[in-house]
C-alpha positions as CSV (number, residue, x, y, z in Angstrom):
1,M,111.2,93.6,59.1
2,S,108.9,96.5,60.1
3,S,105.7,96.3,62.0
4,D,103.9,97.3,58.8
5,Q,105.5,94.7,56.8
6,L,104.7,92.0,59.7
7,L,101.0,93.1,59.6
8,A,100.7,92.5,55.7
9,F,102.5,89.2,56.4
10,E,100.2,88.0,59.1
11,V,96.8,88.9,57.1
12,D,97.8,86.0,54.7
13,C,99.3,83.5,57.3
14,H,97.3,80.9,58.9
15,L,98.0,77.5,60.6
16,F,98.7,74.6,58.0
17,K,99.9,77.2,55.3
18,D,103.5,77.4,54.4
19,C,104.4,80.3,56.8
20,G,105.4,80.3,60.7
21,F,103.6,81.9,63.6
22,Q,105.2,85.6,63.8
23,A,105.2,85.9,67.6
24,P,105.5,89.3,69.4
25,S,109.0,90.7,69.6
26,V,110.7,93.8,69.9
27,W,108.7,95.3,66.9
28,S,105.4,95.1,69.2
29,F,106.9,97.9,71.3
30,L,108.7,100.3,68.6
31,F,106.5,102.9,67.2
32,D,107.3,105.4,64.5
33,P,106.7,109.2,65.0
34,I,103.2,110.0,64.2
35,F,103.9,114.0,64.0
36,E,106.5,116.4,65.3
37,V,106.3,119.5,67.3
38,G,109.4,121.9,67.6
39,G,111.8,119.3,66.7
40,V,110.2,116.8,69.1
41,E,108.9,113.6,67.8
42,F,105.8,112.1,69.2
43,N,105.0,108.5,68.9
44,K,102.1,106.4,70.2
45,P,103.1,105.9,73.8
46,M,103.9,109.5,74.1
47,L,100.5,110.5,72.4
48,L,98.7,108.4,74.8
49,A,100.8,109.6,77.9
50,L,99.5,113.3,77.0
51,I,96.0,111.9,76.0
52,G,95.7,110.4,79.6
53,T,97.1,113.1,81.4
54,A,94.4,115.4,79.5
55,A,91.7,112.9,80.4
56,I,92.7,112.8,84.2
57,L,92.7,116.6,84.5
58,T,89.5,117.1,82.7
59,F,87.8,114.6,84.8
60,F,88.7,116.2,88.2
61,W,88.4,119.7,87.1
62,M,84.6,118.9,85.9
63,A,83.9,116.9,89.0
64,F,85.5,119.7,91.5
65,S,85.2,123.0,89.5
66,K,81.8,123.7,91.0
67,P,81.8,121.5,93.9
68,K,78.2,121.0,95.8
69,V,77.0,119.9,99.4
70,V,75.3,117.4,97.6
71,P,77.3,116.1,94.9
72,G,76.2,115.1,91.6
73,K,76.9,111.6,90.1
74,L,80.4,112.9,88.6
75,Q,81.6,114.7,91.9
76,M,80.4,111.6,93.8
77,V,82.4,109.4,91.8
78,A,85.5,111.7,91.7
79,E,85.3,111.9,95.6
80,A,85.1,108.2,96.2
81,L,88.2,107.6,93.9
82,Y,89.9,110.5,96.0
83,E,88.9,109.1,99.3
84,F,90.4,105.9,98.4
85,V,93.9,107.3,97.9
86,R,93.4,109.4,100.8
87,R,92.3,106.9,103.4
88,G,93.4,103.7,101.8
89,I,96.6,104.8,101.3
90,A,97.9,108.2,102.7
91,R,96.3,107.8,105.9
92,E,96.7,104.1,106.1
93,V,100.4,103.9,105.6
94,M,101.4,107.4,106.9
95,G,98.5,108.6,109.2
96,K,97.9,112.5,109.3
97,K,101.5,113.4,108.6
98,G,100.7,111.9,105.1
99,D,98.2,114.6,104.4
100,P,100.7,117.1,102.5
101,F,101.6,114.4,100.2
102,I,98.0,113.6,99.2
103,P,98.2,115.5,95.9
104,L,101.1,113.6,95.2
105,L,99.9,110.4,95.7
106,V,96.6,110.9,94.1
107,S,98.3,111.9,90.8
108,L,100.7,109.0,90.9
109,F,97.8,106.6,91.3
110,F,95.7,107.7,88.7
111,F,98.3,108.7,86.1
112,V,100.0,105.0,86.6
113,W,96.5,103.4,86.4
114,M,95.6,105.7,83.1
115,L,99.0,104.5,81.6
116,N,98.2,100.7,82.3
117,L,94.7,101.1,81.1
118,W,95.2,102.0,77.6
119,A,96.2,98.2,77.1
120,I,92.6,97.5,77.1
121,I,91.1,100.5,75.2
122,P,90.2,99.8,71.8
123,I,92.4,101.5,68.9
124,A,95.1,102.3,71.7
125,Q,95.7,98.8,73.0
126,F,99.0,99.7,74.3
127,P,100.1,100.0,77.8
128,V,102.2,102.8,78.0
129,S,104.0,101.5,81.2
130,S,105.5,98.7,79.1
131,V,107.8,101.0,77.7
132,I,110.6,101.2,80.5
133,A,111.1,105.0,79.9
134,Y,107.8,105.8,81.7
135,P,108.0,103.9,84.8
136,A,111.7,104.9,85.2
137,G,110.7,108.6,85.0
138,L,108.1,108.2,87.8
139,A,110.3,106.3,89.9
140,V,112.8,109.3,89.6
141,V,110.2,111.6,90.9
142,V,109.6,109.6,93.7
143,W,113.2,109.1,94.6
144,I,114.1,112.6,94.2
145,T,110.9,113.6,96.4
146,Y,112.1,110.6,98.9
147,M,115.3,112.1,99.3
148,T,114.5,115.7,99.4
149,V,112.0,114.6,102.3
150,T,114.7,112.8,104.0
151,F,117.0,115.5,104.2
152,K,114.7,118.2,104.6
153,T,113.4,116.4,108.0
154,N,116.2,115.1,109.2
155,G,119.1,117.3,108.0
156,F,122.3,116.0,106.3
157,V,123.7,113.8,108.9
158,G,120.1,112.7,110.4
159,G,119.3,111.9,106.8
160,I,122.1,109.6,106.3
161,R,121.4,107.9,109.6
162,N,117.8,107.5,108.4
163,L,118.8,106.0,105.4
164,C,121.6,103.7,106.7
165,V,121.2,103.0,110.3
166,P,117.9,101.6,111.4
167,G,117.3,101.7,115.1
168,G,117.2,99.1,118.0
169,L,119.7,96.7,116.7
170,P,122.8,95.5,118.4
171,K,125.8,97.8,117.3
172,P,128.3,95.2,115.9
173,I,125.6,94.4,113.1
174,Y,125.8,97.6,111.6
175,V,129.0,96.6,110.2
176,L,127.0,94.3,107.8
177,L,123.6,96.0,107.7
178,T,124.7,99.7,107.0
179,P,126.0,99.4,103.7
180,I,123.1,96.9,102.7
181,E,120.5,99.6,103.8
182,F,122.6,102.2,102.0
183,I,122.3,100.3,98.7
184,S,118.7,99.0,99.3
185,N,117.3,102.6,100.0
186,I,119.5,104.6,97.4
187,F,119.7,102.2,94.6
188,V,117.5,99.2,94.7
189,R,114.4,101.1,95.6
190,P,114.0,103.4,92.7
191,F,115.2,100.2,90.4
192,T,112.7,97.8,91.6
193,L,109.8,100.7,91.6
194,A,110.2,101.2,88.0
195,V,111.0,97.5,87.2
196,R,107.9,96.0,88.9
197,L,105.5,98.3,87.0
198,F,107.5,97.8,83.9
199,A,107.6,94.1,84.0
200,N,104.3,93.4,84.9
201,M,102.6,95.6,82.0
202,F,105.4,94.2,79.5
203,A,104.5,90.6,80.1
204,G,100.5,91.3,80.3
205,H,100.9,93.0,76.8
206,I,103.0,90.0,75.6
207,L,100.3,87.5,76.6
208,I,97.4,89.1,75.2
209,L,99.4,89.6,72.0
210,I,100.3,86.1,71.8
211,F,96.7,84.6,72.1
212,T,95.3,87.5,69.9
213,I,97.7,86.9,66.9
214,A,97.3,83.0,67.6
215,T,93.5,83.3,67.2
216,W,94.1,84.9,63.7
217,Y,96.5,82.7,62.8
218,M,94.6,79.5,63.3
219,L,91.7,80.3,61.4
220,G,91.3,79.1,58.3
221,T,90.3,75.3,58.6
222,F,87.8,73.7,60.9
223,L,90.5,72.0,63.3
224,G,92.2,75.3,63.1
225,T,89.0,77.4,64.0
226,L,88.6,75.1,66.8
227,Y,92.1,76.1,68.2
228,A,91.3,79.7,67.4
229,T,88.0,79.6,69.6
230,A,90.1,78.3,72.6
231,S,92.7,81.2,71.8
232,F,90.1,83.6,71.7
233,A,88.7,82.7,75.0
234,M,92.0,82.7,76.6
235,T,92.6,86.5,75.2
236,V,89.3,87.5,76.9
237,V,90.0,85.8,80.2
238,L,93.9,87.4,80.3
239,T,92.1,90.8,79.2
240,V,89.9,90.3,82.4
241,F,92.5,89.5,84.3
242,E,94.8,92.4,83.1
243,L,92.3,94.9,84.4
244,F,92.9,93.5,87.8
245,I,96.7,93.6,87.4
246,Q,96.5,97.4,86.1
247,A,94.6,98.7,89.2
248,L,97.0,96.7,91.4
249,Q,100.0,97.9,90.0
250,A,98.8,101.6,90.4
251,Y,98.0,100.7,93.8
252,V,101.1,99.0,94.7
253,F,103.2,101.9,93.0
254,T,101.5,104.3,95.2
255,V,101.7,102.2,98.5
256,L,105.5,101.9,97.9
257,T,105.9,105.4,97.4
258,A,103.8,106.3,100.6
259,T,106.1,103.6,102.7
260,Y,109.2,105.4,101.6
261,L,107.7,109.0,102.4
262,S,106.7,107.7,105.7
263,Q,110.2,106.4,106.4
264,A,111.7,109.8,105.3
265,L,109.5,111.5,108.0
266,E,110.8,109.5,110.7
267,E,113.4,110.7,113.1
268,A,116.8,109.3,112.8
269,H,117.9,107.2,115.7
């Protein structure tokens, strides 16, 4: 059954009628192409990602295209957001050696945050990062940067030691620890970086969908309306909570990126 068929079915489907509750499923994350350009089909998540990118670029361009000594409101907000990433993440995690990576960290933070925010924006109402391809793509960018900085800073041999041989430990323990460190740094880190973001946004979207659909499904009778009111209240609570989770996941993703880059800049022992 397609998403359009399900939507038509749910319009007339209520509690105490001869129909079952249509819980969110794979159809909630699959979208038909909206348009095609040069043989490339664009669906809703792709379009939201592009619009989000354009919104971020437009915001910072408008704020900093003509910077003033006494900033206006827009420049003041942009500077505060920039300083949050620069001081609260880059400097806090990496110190001054993290300054060259501030543009990357700022871009990651606001891009991830924007992808998440689409979940509570009317009409869009879909977190782009709940599609695994987007967190995975960002994780690949972070992993390539992490590997590049590691080997550029330490050379090939030093880079391998940086990734696999933590210093200051008794030599016999390296027999066990070296393969664990190798697997963790090369494979586990990018995997968990992507899955953590994806799973949180996926779960949050599913929960909001369940209570939103349940609100409509339980309307129609006095008792059902009472249930629907409670379900709607839960939808509001979850939406507010999701606002916090969206910002938190952008922060966590950026902090972990800064942590990996900080390790990459350390000299191998």
